[in-house]
DSSP file (Angstrom, degrees, kcal/mol; ACC not computed):
  #  RESIDUE AA STRUCTURE BP1 BP2  ACC     N-H-->O    O-->H-N    N-H-->O    O-->H-N    TCO  KAPPA ALPHA  PHI   PSI    X-CA   Y-CA   Z-CA
    1    1 A X     >        0   0    0      0, 0.0     4,-2.2     0, 0.0    30,-0.2   0.000 360.0 360.0 360.0 -32.8   13.5   -1.6   -6.0
    2    2 A X  H  >  +     0   0    0      2,-0.2     4,-2.2    29,-0.2     5,-0.2   0.921 360.0  46.9 -66.1 -43.1   14.2   -4.7   -3.9
    3    3 A X  H  > S+     0   0    0      2,-0.2     4,-2.5     1,-0.2     5,-0.2   0.918 112.3  49.5 -66.0 -43.7   13.5   -2.8   -0.7
    4    4 A X  H  > S+     0   0    0      1,-0.2     4,-2.5     2,-0.2     5,-0.2   0.904 111.1  50.2 -62.6 -41.2   10.3   -1.2   -2.0
    5    5 A X  H  X S+     0   0    0     -4,-2.2     4,-2.2     2,-0.2    -1,-0.2   0.903 111.2  48.6 -62.8 -41.5    9.1   -4.7   -3.1
    6    6 A X  H  X S+     0   0    0     -4,-2.2     4,-2.4     2,-0.2    -2,-0.2   0.905 111.6  49.5 -65.9 -40.9    9.9   -6.2    0.3
    7    7 A X  H  X S+     0   0    0     -4,-2.5     4,-2.7     2,-0.2    -2,-0.2   0.928 113.0  46.1 -63.6 -45.6    8.1   -3.3    2.1
    8    8 A X  H  X S+     0   0    0     -4,-2.5     4,-2.4     2,-0.2    16,-0.2   0.878 112.1  51.8 -66.0 -36.9    5.0   -3.6   -0.1
    9    9 A X  H  X S+     0   0    0     -4,-2.2     4,-1.9    -5,-0.2    -2,-0.2   0.933 112.8  44.2 -64.3 -45.8    5.0   -7.4    0.3
   10   10 A X  H  X S+     0   0    0     -4,-2.4     4,-2.7     2,-0.2     5,-0.2   0.915 114.2  49.9 -64.8 -43.5    5.1   -7.2    4.1
   11   11 A X  H  X S+     0   0    0     -4,-2.7     4,-2.5     1,-0.2     6,-0.3   0.889 109.9  51.4 -63.7 -38.7    2.5   -4.4    4.2
   12   12 A X  H  X>S+     0   0    0     -4,-2.4     5,-1.4    -5,-0.2     4,-0.8   0.878 112.9  44.9 -65.8 -37.4    0.2   -6.5    1.9
   13   13 A X  H  <5S+     0   0    0     -4,-1.9    -2,-0.2     3,-0.2    -1,-0.2   0.916 115.4  47.0 -71.7 -42.9    0.5   -9.5    4.2
   14   14 A X  H  <5S+     0   0    0     -4,-2.7    -2,-0.2     1,-0.2    -3,-0.2   0.921 121.0  35.9 -65.8 -44.5    0.1   -7.6    7.4
   15   15 A X  H  <5S-     0   0    0     -4,-2.5    -1,-0.2    -5,-0.2    -2,-0.2   0.529 107.5-121.3 -89.9  -5.3   -2.9   -5.6    6.2
   16   16 A X  T  <5 +     0   0    0     -4,-0.8     2,-0.7     1,-0.2    -3,-0.2   0.791  62.0 143.4  74.2  27.6   -4.5   -8.4    4.2
   17   17 A X     >< -     0   0    0     -5,-1.4     4,-1.5    -6,-0.3     3,-0.3  -0.885  33.3-166.9-104.2 109.0   -4.4   -6.5    0.9
   18   18 A X  H  > S+     0   0    0     -2,-0.7     4,-2.4     1,-0.2     5,-0.2   0.789  83.5  62.1 -69.2 -27.5   -3.6   -9.0   -1.9
   19   19 A X  H  > S+     0   0    0      2,-0.2     4,-2.5     1,-0.2    -1,-0.2   0.915 104.4  48.0 -64.3 -42.4   -3.0   -6.2   -4.4
   20   20 A X  H  > S+     0   0    0     -3,-0.3     4,-2.4     1,-0.2    -1,-0.2   0.893 111.1  51.4 -64.5 -38.9   -0.1   -4.9   -2.4
   21   21 A X  H  X S+     0   0    0     -4,-1.5     4,-2.3     2,-0.2    -2,-0.2   0.913 110.7  48.1 -63.7 -42.4    1.3   -8.4   -2.0
   22   22 A X  H  X S+     0   0    0     -4,-2.4     4,-2.2     2,-0.2    -2,-0.2   0.931 113.5  46.0 -64.9 -46.2    1.2   -9.0   -5.7
   23   23 A X  H  X S+     0   0    0     -4,-2.5     4,-2.6     1,-0.2     5,-0.2   0.889 112.0  53.4 -63.7 -38.8    2.9   -5.7   -6.6
   24   24 A X  H  X S+     0   0    0     -4,-2.4     4,-2.3    -5,-0.2    -2,-0.2   0.908 109.0  47.6 -62.5 -43.2    5.5   -6.3   -3.9
   25   25 A X  H  X S+     0   0    0     -4,-2.3     4,-2.5     2,-0.2    -2,-0.2   0.913 112.3  49.9 -65.1 -42.3    6.3   -9.7   -5.3
   26   26 A X  H  X S+     0   0    0     -4,-2.2     4,-2.4     2,-0.2     5,-0.2   0.937 113.4  45.0 -62.6 -47.4    6.6   -8.3   -8.9
   27   27 A X  H  X S+     0   0    0     -4,-2.6     4,-2.6     1,-0.2    -1,-0.2   0.882 112.4  52.6 -64.7 -37.8    8.9   -5.5   -7.8
   28   28 A X  H  X S+     0   0    0     -4,-2.3     4,-2.2    -5,-0.2    -2,-0.2   0.923 111.3  45.6 -63.4 -45.0   11.0   -7.8   -5.7
   29   29 A X  H  X S+     0   0    0     -4,-2.5     4,-2.4     2,-0.2    -2,-0.2   0.920 114.1  48.1 -66.2 -44.0   11.5  -10.2   -8.6
   30   30 A X  H  X S+     0   0    0     -4,-2.4     4,-2.5     1,-0.2     5,-0.2   0.915 111.9  50.5 -62.8 -42.5   12.3   -7.4  -11.1
   31   31 A X  H  X S+     0   0    0     -4,-2.6     4,-2.3    -5,-0.2    -1,-0.2   0.899 111.0  47.8 -62.4 -41.3   14.7   -5.9   -8.6
   32   32 A X  H  X S+     0   0    0     -4,-2.2     4,-2.6     2,-0.2    -1,-0.2   0.910 112.1  49.6 -67.0 -41.6   16.5   -9.2   -8.0
   33   33 A X  H  X S+     0   0    0     -4,-2.4     4,-2.4     2,-0.2    -2,-0.2   0.924 113.5  45.7 -63.5 -44.4   16.8   -9.8  -11.8
   34   34 A X  H  X S+     0   0    0     -4,-2.5     4,-2.3     2,-0.2    16,-0.2   0.887 112.7  51.1 -66.5 -38.1   18.2   -6.4  -12.4
   35   35 A X  H  X S+     0   0    0     -4,-2.3     4,-2.4    -5,-0.2    -2,-0.2   0.926 112.0  46.4 -64.4 -44.4   20.6   -6.7   -9.5
   36   36 A X  H  X S+     0   0    0     -4,-2.6     4,-1.3     2,-0.2     6,-0.2   0.902 112.5  49.9 -65.5 -40.6   21.9  -10.0  -10.8
   37   37 A X  H  <>S+     0   0    0     -4,-2.4     5,-1.7     1,-0.2    -1,-0.2   0.900 113.8  46.3 -64.7 -39.6   22.2   -8.8  -14.3
   38   38 A X  H ><5S+     0   0    0     -4,-2.3     3,-1.1     1,-0.2    -2,-0.2   0.865 110.8  51.4 -70.5 -35.9   24.2   -5.7  -13.1
   39   39 A X  H 3<5S+     0   0    0     -4,-2.4    -1,-0.2     1,-0.2    -2,-0.2   0.724 102.6  60.3 -76.2 -19.4   26.4   -7.7  -10.8
   40   40 A X  T 3<5S-     0   0    0     -4,-1.3    -1,-0.2    -5,-0.2    -2,-0.2   0.453 121.5-105.0 -84.2  -0.4   27.3  -10.1  -13.6
   41   41 A X  T < 5S+     0   0    0     -3,-1.1     2,-0.4     1,-0.3    -3,-0.2   0.473  76.3 137.2  93.0   2.0   28.8   -7.2  -15.6
   42   42 A X      < -     0   0    0     -5,-1.7    -1,-0.3    -6,-0.2     2,-0.2  -0.677  60.4-114.2 -81.7 133.1   25.9   -7.0  -18.1
   43   43 A X        -     0   0    0     -2,-0.4     2,-0.6    -3,-0.1     5,-0.2  -0.491  29.1-160.5 -67.5 131.7   24.9   -3.4  -18.8
   44   44 A X  B >  S-A   47   0A   0      3,-2.4     3,-1.3    -2,-0.2     5,-0.1  -0.954  73.3 -16.6-116.6 113.7   21.4   -2.7  -17.5
   45   45 A X  T 3  S-     0   0    0     -2,-0.6    -1,-0.2     1,-0.3     3,-0.1   0.834 129.4 -52.2  63.4  33.1   19.7    0.3  -19.1
   46   46 A X  T 3  S+     0   0    0      1,-0.3     2,-0.4    -3,-0.1    -1,-0.3   0.484 116.8 112.3  83.3   1.5   23.0    1.7  -20.3
   47   47 A X  B <   -A   44   0A   0     -3,-1.3    -3,-2.4     1,-0.1    -1,-0.3  -0.842  64.6-143.3-109.5 146.4   24.6    1.4  -16.9
   48   48 A X  S    S+     0   0    0     -2,-0.4     2,-0.4    -5,-0.2    -7,-0.2   0.860  93.0  30.6 -72.6 -35.6   27.4   -0.9  -15.9
   49   49 A X        -     0   0    0      1,-0.1    -1,-0.2    -5,-0.1   -14,-0.1  -0.970  66.0-151.3-126.2 140.4   25.9   -1.4  -12.4
   50   50 A X              0   0    0     -2,-0.4    -1,-0.1     1,-0.2   -15,-0.1   0.857 360.0 360.0 -77.3 -35.7   22.2   -1.3  -11.5
   51   51 A X              0   0    0    -16,-0.1    -1,-0.2     0, 0.0   -16,-0.0   0.490 360.0 360.0 -75.6 360.0   22.8   -0.1   -7.9
């Protein structure tokens, strides 16, 4: 999810489409939060690790 968010963010900036940039930022933030929660040992969605 982090990679997809970064790709959409870059594509939105390059092509000038603000919707892609917004979706990219949202996915990037959600991916980072889930990654941090999973790496701290908290179960995310019933899984011990998010990755």
